[in-house]
C-alpha positions as CSV (number, residue, x, y, z in Angstrom):
1,M,-4.0,22.8,-8.0
2,A,-4.5,24.2,-4.5
3,L,-4.1,21.7,-1.7
4,Y,-5.9,22.8,1.4
5,P,-4.8,22.1,5.0
6,V,-7.3,20.0,7.0
7,S,-6.6,20.9,10.6
8,A,-9.6,22.1,12.6
9,S,-7.5,24.5,14.6
10,S,-6.7,27.9,13.2
11,S,-5.3,29.7,16.3
12,F,-1.8,31.1,16.3
13,S,0.6,29.1,18.5
14,S,4.1,29.9,19.8
15,S,5.6,27.9,17.0
16,S,3.6,29.9,14.4
17,T,4.9,33.1,16.0
18,L,8.4,31.8,15.9
19,L,8.0,31.0,12.3
20,I,7.0,34.6,11.5
21,L,10.0,35.9,13.4
22,L,12.3,33.6,11.5
23,C,10.8,34.8,8.3
24,F,11.8,38.4,9.2
25,F,15.2,37.6,10.6
26,T,16.5,34.9,8.3
27,S,16.7,34.5,4.6
28,S,15.2,31.1,4.6
29,L,12.9,31.2,1.6
30,L,11.9,27.6,2.1
31,L,10.7,28.4,5.7
32,C,8.8,31.5,4.7
33,N,7.2,29.8,1.7
34,A,6.1,27.0,3.8
35,F,4.4,29.5,6.2
36,Q,2.9,31.6,3.4
37,H,1.5,28.6,1.6
38,H,-1.5,28.6,4.1
39,H,-3.6,31.7,4.6
40,H,-4.5,30.5,8.1
41,P,-1.4,29.1,9.9
42,R,-2.1,25.6,11.2
43,V,0.0,23.5,13.5
44,A,0.0,19.8,13.0
45,R,-0.1,17.5,16.0
46,H,2.1,15.0,14.0
47,N,5.3,15.1,12.1
48,Y,3.9,13.6,8.9
49,R,7.2,14.0,7.1
50,D,9.0,11.8,9.7
51,A,6.2,9.2,9.4
52,L,6.5,9.4,5.6
53,T,10.3,8.8,5.7
54,K,9.7,5.8,8.0
55,S,6.8,4.4,6.0
56,I,9.1,4.0,3.0
57,L,12.1,2.9,5.0
58,F,10.0,-0.1,6.1
59,F,10.2,-1.7,2.7
60,E,14.0,-2.1,3.0
61,G,13.3,-4.4,6.0
62,Q,11.1,-6.6,3.8
63,R,13.6,-7.1,1.0
64,S,14.5,-10.5,-0.2
65,G,17.6,-11.2,-2.3
66,R,21.0,-9.6,-2.4
67,L,20.9,-6.3,-0.6
68,P,22.5,-3.2,-2.1
69,S,25.3,-1.2,-0.6
70,N,23.0,1.7,0.2
71,Q,20.7,-0.5,2.4
72,R,19.6,1.6,5.3
73,M,17.9,-1.2,7.4
74,T,21.3,-2.6,8.3
75,W,20.3,-5.4,10.6
76,R,19.0,-7.3,7.5
77,R,21.3,-9.4,5.3
78,D,21.1,-11.3,2.0
79,S,18.4,-14.0,1.8
80,G,16.7,-16.3,-0.7
81,L,19.6,-16.2,-3.1
82,S,18.6,-19.5,-4.8
83,D,14.9,-18.6,-5.1
84,G,13.5,-20.0,-8.4
85,A,16.1,-22.8,-8.7
86,A,13.3,-25.4,-8.1
87,M,12.0,-24.4,-11.6
88,H,15.2,-23.3,-13.2
89,V,14.3,-19.6,-13.2
90,D,15.8,-16.6,-11.5
91,L,13.3,-15.4,-8.8
92,V,15.8,-13.7,-6.5
93,G,14.6,-10.4,-5.1
94,G,11.2,-9.0,-4.3
95,Y,9.6,-8.6,-1.0
96,Y,8.4,-10.8,1.9
97,D,4.8,-9.7,2.3
98,A,4.6,-9.5,6.1
99,G,6.2,-11.3,9.1
100,D,7.1,-14.6,7.4
101,N,9.6,-15.6,4.7
102,V,7.3,-16.4,1.8
103,K,7.1,-14.3,-1.4
104,F,3.4,-14.1,-2.3
105,G,3.0,-12.6,-5.8
106,F,-0.6,-11.5,-5.4
107,P,-0.1,-9.0,-2.5
108,M,3.3,-8.1,-3.8
109,A,1.8,-6.9,-7.1
110,F,-0.9,-4.9,-5.3
111,T,1.7,-3.3,-3.0
112,T,3.6,-2.3,-6.2
113,T,0.4,-0.8,-7.8
114,M,-0.4,1.2,-4.6
115,L,3.2,2.5,-4.1
116,S,3.2,3.6,-7.8
117,W,-0.2,5.3,-7.4
118,S,1.1,7.1,-4.4
119,V,4.0,8.4,-6.4
120,I,1.8,9.2,-9.5
121,E,-0.6,11.4,-7.4
122,F,1.8,12.9,-4.8
123,G,5.4,12.2,-6.0
124,G,5.7,15.9,-7.0
125,L,5.4,16.8,-3.4
126,M,7.7,14.1,-1.9
127,K,11.0,16.0,-2.4
128,G,13.9,13.9,-0.9
129,E,11.6,10.9,-0.3
130,L,10.7,10.5,-4.0
131,Q,14.0,8.7,-4.8
132,H,13.5,6.3,-1.9
133,A,9.9,5.6,-3.0
134,K,11.0,4.9,-6.6
135,E,13.7,2.5,-5.3
136,A,11.0,0.7,-3.3
137,I,8.9,0.4,-6.4
138,R,11.8,-0.8,-8.6
139,W,12.8,-3.5,-6.0
140,A,9.3,-4.9,-6.7
141,T,9.1,-4.4,-10.5
142,D,12.6,-5.9,-11.1
143,Y,11.2,-9.0,-9.4
144,L,7.8,-9.0,-11.3
145,L,9.7,-8.7,-14.6
146,K,11.6,-12.0,-13.6
147,A,8.3,-13.6,-12.6
148,T,6.7,-12.8,-16.0
149,V,9.7,-13.6,-18.2
150,H,8.0,-16.5,-19.9
151,P,4.9,-15.8,-22.0
152,D,1.6,-17.0,-20.6
153,T,3.3,-18.0,-17.3
154,I,3.6,-16.1,-14.0
155,Y,5.6,-17.4,-11.1
156,V,3.3,-16.3,-8.3
157,Q,4.9,-17.7,-5.1
158,V,8.2,-18.8,-3.7
159,G,8.1,-20.8,-0.5
160,D,5.5,-23.2,0.9
161,A,3.6,-21.2,3.5
162,N,2.6,-24.1,5.6
163,K,6.2,-25.3,5.9
164,D,7.4,-21.8,6.5
165,H,4.9,-21.1,9.2
166,A,6.1,-24.3,11.0
167,C,9.4,-22.5,11.6
168,W,10.3,-19.2,13.4
169,E,13.6,-18.3,11.7
170,R,15.3,-15.4,10.2
171,P,15.1,-15.1,6.4
172,E,18.9,-15.2,6.3
173,D,18.7,-18.7,7.9
174,M,15.9,-20.0,5.9
175,D,16.1,-23.7,5.2
176,T,12.5,-24.5,4.5
177,S,11.4,-25.7,1.0
178,R,11.6,-22.8,-1.5
179,S,9.0,-24.4,-3.7
180,V,7.9,-22.3,-6.8
181,F,4.3,-22.1,-7.8
182,K,3.0,-20.7,-11.2
183,V,-0.1,-20.0,-13.2
184,D,-0.2,-20.7,-16.9
185,R,-2.7,-21.6,-19.6
186,N,-3.6,-24.9,-17.9
187,T,-3.7,-23.4,-14.4
188,P,-5.0,-19.9,-15.0
189,G,-4.9,-17.0,-12.6
190,S,-6.6,-14.0,-14.0
191,D,-6.6,-12.3,-10.6
192,V,-2.9,-12.4,-9.9
193,A,-2.0,-11.9,-13.6
194,A,-4.2,-8.8,-14.0
195,E,-2.9,-7.4,-10.7
196,T,0.6,-8.0,-11.9
197,A,-0.3,-6.2,-15.2
198,A,-1.7,-3.3,-13.1
199,A,1.5,-3.1,-11.1
200,L,3.8,-3.0,-14.2
201,A,1.5,-0.5,-15.9
202,A,1.3,1.9,-12.9
203,A,5.1,1.6,-12.4
204,S,5.7,2.4,-16.1
205,V,4.0,5.8,-15.4
206,V,6.3,6.4,-12.4
207,F,9.5,5.8,-14.5
208,R,8.3,7.4,-17.7
209,R,10.5,10.5,-17.4
210,S,13.3,9.4,-15.2
211,D,14.0,6.1,-17.0
212,P,12.0,5.9,-20.3
213,T,13.7,2.6,-21.4
214,Y,12.7,0.8,-18.2
215,S,9.2,2.4,-18.5
216,K,8.7,1.0,-22.0
217,L,9.9,-2.5,-20.8
218,L,7.3,-2.3,-18.0
219,I,4.4,-1.3,-20.2
220,R,5.2,-3.9,-22.9
221,R,5.2,-6.6,-20.3
222,A,2.1,-5.2,-18.7
223,I,0.1,-5.5,-21.9
224,R,1.3,-9.1,-22.5
225,V,0.5,-10.2,-19.0
226,F,-3.0,-8.6,-19.2
227,Q,-3.7,-10.4,-22.4
228,F,-2.8,-13.6,-20.7
229,A,-5.1,-12.8,-17.7
230,D,-8.0,-12.0,-20.0
231,R,-7.6,-14.9,-22.4
232,Y,-7.1,-17.7,-19.9
233,R,-9.7,-16.9,-17.3
234,G,-9.9,-18.4,-13.8
235,A,-9.0,-17.7,-10.2
236,Y,-5.5,-18.7,-9.2
237,S,-6.8,-20.1,-5.9
238,N,-8.7,-22.8,-7.7
239,G,-5.6,-24.5,-9.2
240,L,-3.2,-23.5,-6.3
241,K,-5.7,-23.8,-3.4
242,N,-3.5,-25.9,-1.2
243,Y,-0.6,-23.3,-1.4
244,V,-2.2,-19.9,-1.6
245,C,-5.2,-20.5,0.7
246,P,-6.1,-19.4,3.3
247,F,-3.3,-16.9,3.1
248,Y,-4.1,-15.0,-0.1
249,C,-7.1,-16.8,-1.5
250,S,-8.9,-14.8,-4.2
251,Y,-12.2,-14.5,-2.3
252,S,-13.6,-11.8,-4.5
253,G,-12.9,-13.6,-7.8
254,Y,-10.9,-12.2,-10.7
255,Q,-13.4,-9.8,-12.3
256,D,-12.2,-6.9,-10.1
257,E,-8.6,-7.4,-11.2
258,L,-9.5,-7.4,-14.9
259,L,-11.3,-4.1,-14.5
260,W,-8.5,-2.7,-12.4
261,G,-5.8,-3.9,-14.7
262,A,-7.6,-2.5,-17.8
263,A,-8.0,0.9,-15.9
264,W,-4.2,1.0,-15.3
265,L,-3.4,0.1,-18.9
266,H,-5.8,2.7,-20.1
267,K,-4.0,5.3,-17.9
268,A,-0.5,4.2,-18.8
269,T,-1.0,3.8,-22.6
270,R,-4.0,6.0,-23.5
271,N,-4.7,3.3,-26.0
272,P,-8.4,3.3,-27.0
273,T,-8.3,-0.5,-27.0
274,F,-8.4,-0.5,-23.2
275,L,-11.1,2.2,-23.0
276,S,-13.2,0.1,-25.3
277,Y,-12.5,-3.0,-23.1
278,I,-13.7,-1.1,-20.0
279,Q,-16.8,0.1,-21.8
280,V,-17.7,-3.3,-23.1
281,N,-16.9,-5.4,-20.0
282,G,-17.2,-2.9,-17.1
283,Q,-20.7,-4.1,-16.0
284,T,-19.9,-7.8,-16.2
285,L,-16.7,-7.2,-14.3
286,G,-18.6,-5.6,-11.4
287,A,-18.2,-1.9,-12.0
288,D,-21.4,-1.1,-10.1
289,D,-21.2,-3.8,-7.4
290,S,-21.9,-2.5,-3.9
291,D,-18.6,-3.9,-2.4
292,N,-16.8,-1.1,-0.5
293,T,-13.7,-2.8,0.8
294,F,-10.5,-2.0,-1.0
295,G,-7.4,-4.1,-0.4
296,W,-5.2,-6.8,-1.8
297,D,-8.2,-9.0,-2.7
298,N,-10.9,-6.7,-4.0
299,K,-9.9,-3.8,-6.4
300,H,-13.4,-2.6,-7.5
301,V,-13.3,0.6,-5.4
302,G,-9.8,1.5,-6.6
303,A,-10.9,1.0,-10.2
304,R,-13.9,3.2,-9.7
305,I,-11.8,6.1,-8.2
306,L,-9.1,5.8,-10.9
307,L,-11.6,5.7,-13.8
308,S,-13.5,8.6,-12.3
309,K,-10.4,10.7,-12.8
310,A,-10.5,10.0,-16.5
311,F,-14.0,11.4,-16.6
312,L,-13.5,14.3,-14.2
313,L,-10.1,15.5,-15.5
314,Q,-9.7,14.1,-19.0
315,K,-13.5,14.5,-19.8
316,V,-13.8,10.9,-21.0
317,Q,-17.6,11.0,-21.2
318,S,-18.1,7.3,-21.6
319,L,-16.7,6.9,-18.0
320,H,-19.4,9.2,-16.6
321,D,-20.9,6.4,-14.5
322,Y,-17.7,5.8,-12.6
323,K,-18.1,9.2,-10.8
324,G,-21.4,7.9,-9.5
325,H,-19.8,4.5,-8.5
326,A,-17.0,6.4,-6.7
327,D,-19.5,8.6,-5.0
328,N,-21.3,5.6,-3.7
329,F,-18.1,4.4,-2.0
330,I,-17.6,7.8,-0.4
331,C,-21.2,7.9,0.8
332,S,-20.8,4.5,2.4
333,L,-18.0,6.0,4.7
334,I,-19.8,9.1,5.9
335,P,-21.7,8.6,9.2
336,G,-25.2,10.1,9.3
337,T,-25.8,10.0,5.5
338,P,-28.6,7.8,4.1
339,F,-26.1,5.3,2.6
340,S,-23.6,5.0,5.4
341,Q,-22.4,1.5,6.0
342,A,-19.0,1.9,7.6
343,Q,-18.3,0.9,11.2
344,Y,-16.0,2.9,13.5
345,T,-14.5,2.0,16.8
346,P,-15.4,4.2,19.9
347,G,-12.1,6.0,19.3
348,G,-13.0,6.8,15.7
349,L,-11.0,4.2,13.7
350,L,-12.6,2.8,10.5
351,F,-13.1,-0.9,11.3
352,K,-13.6,-3.4,8.5
353,M,-12.4,-6.7,10.0
354,S,-10.4,-8.1,12.9
355,D,-7.6,-9.5,10.8
356,S,-5.1,-6.7,9.8
357,N,-7.7,-4.0,9.9
358,M,-5.2,-1.2,9.5
359,Q,-4.7,-2.1,5.8
360,Y,-8.2,-0.9,5.1
361,V,-7.6,2.3,7.1
362,T,-4.6,3.2,5.0
363,S,-6.1,2.2,1.6
364,T,-9.3,4.2,2.4
365,S,-7.3,7.2,3.6
366,F,-5.4,7.2,0.3
367,L,-8.5,7.0,-1.8
368,L,-10.1,9.9,0.2
369,V,-7.2,12.3,-0.3
370,T,-6.8,11.2,-4.0
371,Y,-10.5,11.5,-4.8
372,A,-10.5,14.9,-3.0
373,K,-7.7,16.0,-5.4
374,Y,-9.7,14.9,-8.4
375,L,-12.9,16.6,-7.2
376,T,-11.1,19.9,-6.4
377,S,-9.5,20.0,-9.8
378,A,-12.9,19.4,-11.5
379,H,-14.8,21.7,-9.1
380,K,-17.1,18.9,-8.1
381,V,-18.6,17.6,-4.8
382,V,-20.3,14.4,-3.7
383,N,-24.0,14.3,-3.1
384,C,-25.0,11.6,-0.5
385,G,-28.8,11.6,-0.7
386,G,-29.0,15.4,-0.4
387,T,-26.0,15.8,2.0
388,I,-23.2,17.6,0.1
389,I,-19.8,16.2,0.9
390,T,-16.9,18.5,-0.1
391,P,-13.3,17.5,-0.9
392,K,-12.3,19.2,2.3
393,R,-14.6,16.9,4.3
394,L,-12.9,13.9,2.6
395,R,-9.5,15.2,3.7
396,V,-10.7,15.8,7.3
397,I,-11.8,12.2,7.4
398,A,-8.5,10.9,6.0
399,K,-6.5,13.0,8.4
400,K,-8.5,11.7,11.4
401,Q,-7.7,8.1,10.3
402,V,-4.0,8.8,9.8
403,D,-3.8,10.7,13.1
404,Y,-5.4,7.8,14.9
405,L,-2.8,5.5,13.4
406,L,0.0,7.8,14.5
407,G,-1.2,8.1,18.1
408,D,-4.4,10.1,18.5
409,N,-6.3,7.1,20.0
410,P,-7.5,5.9,23.4
411,L,-4.2,4.1,24.1
412,K,-2.1,7.0,22.9
413,M,-0.2,4.3,20.9
414,S,1.4,4.8,17.5
415,Y,0.7,1.8,15.3
416,M,3.8,2.7,13.2
417,V,6.9,1.1,14.7
418,G,9.6,3.7,15.5
419,Y,7.2,6.7,15.3
420,G,6.3,8.6,18.4
421,P,7.1,7.8,22.1
422,R,4.9,4.7,22.3
423,Y,4.6,2.0,19.6
424,P,4.3,-1.8,19.4
425,Q,7.3,-3.6,20.9
426,R,6.5,-7.2,20.0
427,I,5.5,-7.3,16.4
428,H,4.8,-10.6,14.6
429,H,7.8,-10.6,12.4
430,R,10.5,-13.2,12.3
431,G,13.5,-11.0,11.3
432,S,12.6,-8.3,13.7
433,S,12.0,-10.6,16.7
434,L,15.2,-12.7,16.5
435,P,18.8,-11.5,17.1
436,S,20.4,-10.0,13.9
437,I,23.2,-11.8,12.1
438,A,25.6,-9.2,13.4
439,K,24.7,-9.9,17.0
440,H,24.2,-13.7,16.6
441,P,26.2,-15.0,13.5
442,A,25.4,-18.7,14.3
443,K,22.3,-20.2,12.6
444,I,19.1,-20.2,14.6
445,Q,17.3,-23.5,13.8
446,C,13.8,-23.8,12.5
447,S,12.0,-24.4,15.8
448,A,14.5,-22.8,18.1
449,G,13.0,-19.4,17.4
450,F,9.7,-20.2,18.9
451,N,11.0,-19.7,22.4
452,I,11.6,-16.0,21.5
453,M,8.3,-15.8,19.5
454,H,6.3,-16.8,22.7
455,S,8.4,-14.6,25.0
456,Q,7.4,-11.1,26.3
457,S,10.8,-9.6,25.4
458,P,10.7,-6.7,23.0
459,N,11.9,-7.3,19.4
460,P,15.6,-6.5,19.3
461,N,15.6,-5.2,15.7
462,I,13.3,-2.1,15.1
463,L,11.4,-2.6,11.8
464,V,11.1,1.2,11.5
465,G,8.0,2.3,9.7
466,A,6.1,-1.0,10.0
467,V,2.4,-0.5,10.5
468,V,0.8,-3.4,12.4
469,G,-2.7,-4.8,12.0
470,G,-3.9,-2.5,14.7
471,P,-6.4,-2.4,17.5
472,D,-9.7,-4.4,17.8
473,Q,-13.2,-3.0,17.4
474,H,-13.0,-1.7,21.0
475,D,-9.6,0.1,20.5
476,R,-7.7,-2.5,22.4
477,F,-4.3,-3.7,21.5
478,P,-2.5,-6.4,23.5
479,D,1.0,-6.1,21.8
480,Q,1.5,-9.8,21.7
481,R,3.9,-11.3,19.2
482,S,1.7,-14.4,18.6
483,D,-1.3,-12.2,17.7
484,F,-0.7,-12.0,13.9
485,E,-4.1,-10.4,13.3
486,Q,-3.2,-7.3,15.3
487,S,0.6,-7.4,15.5
488,E,1.8,-8.3,12.0
489,P,2.8,-5.6,9.5
490,S,2.5,-5.9,5.8
491,T,3.8,-4.2,2.6
492,Y,0.2,-3.5,1.4
493,T,-0.6,-1.7,4.6
494,N,2.2,0.8,4.1
495,A,2.0,1.3,0.3
496,P,-1.1,3.5,0.2
497,L,-0.1,5.2,3.5
498,V,2.9,6.7,1.6
499,G,0.5,8.7,-0.6
500,A,-1.7,9.9,2.3
501,L,1.3,10.9,4.4
502,T,2.8,12.8,1.5
503,Y,-0.4,14.8,1.1
504,L,-0.6,15.6,4.8
505,A,3.1,16.5,5.2
506,H,2.7,18.9,2.2
507,S,-0.5,20.4,3.4
508,F,1.1,21.3,6.8
509,G,4.2,22.8,5.2
510,Q,6.4,19.9,6.4
511,L,7.6,19.1,2.8
């Protein structure tokens, strides 16, 4: 399948000329092929490959548990080594979701699904980064397997968020309660269970060739977990409201996760049972709802895009309607079309909400390049009330969003830590903001860290690749550590960005 570059500029530059000369005077096939891949040489303003490397490296800074010998984020150390002991189960490992020291299963599972989808669609272009991406996925799936080890039970959280947030301490020093919270038949959680099933199913596709035994373990567990999600219905934030809300309340209900989970099981197994489930239950699960926000809480849009692939590429006719549902999402994003709903900042950034807006920028950018791939393969376009939207247009929009994130914005600020000459210095992240164990071996007590949290000093440990919540609706960014809405990174912001950056790096000959 041809992947087309999306830059607006087509003029030769000095770097293009140099590349031609190098092709004549060196035997670097890789260099020449990268140049010849595009009929009209384009020069990218950004080093997407560097950003890709860093976006994956970030996950190493979020690791909980016993760190491996090849750990590259070396200012981190082992943490949470007794996690799960409160319920006599091994829950060591997994990821801290953002800037605190709690392991929230709901966003961790979504992160895993999106990292896996990034690899499924674009892993063939990742080259040297593919192994790192798979390691990031496996760090999560190894944990999710532990969390689902008992039938009809999922351990969905380690740590009491209210107690954790009362401290500002390194994960290595953590002495707050490591309470364990679970869903089961009596306290159902169809949302977190179906998302966990989606994560395990998507990851099973990633490892199908490289580790078939592990892949089969993942898909067997995914099926069992989905059956639990479907049979014992209810939102996990009903039974666990005091512990998961307001942090990761299931505001959108559990119907979207059941559709999303079934879509991933259909993709991973090709078992007609799941296609039948989607056909029978799709409408009641909200297939044609008009919600257009895709993130850790609401998966409807992702399910529509994923199921449209089965119709467009595998010609599953019974999923015909999902192409229309996916098109409706696309039309909601395009300014000037009859169905446009999206808001953009004056600088051009998609703006969904003030709290961690960049997560929606990255998830939307991923969906745009992914749907463009499907449309291109099927020789289809999107019709927005008479306005024809081509796959190329989708890629242009995605590139503009990613470029804004990387520094093409009114503040000339990269919102990825460690990328570009100017990036956030005071991110809302405990481990990054406090001295590392190597620099300060003595324990930093629970409340002692707040002096640093409220200070103006830059974070001493660079959480390379972390994408923060981002600017407000007027493109302003104060770079204040206490401002968690704008300055806190999260795993689910980075996960879909991995796929979008891989596409862009490849399309500009950087991979």
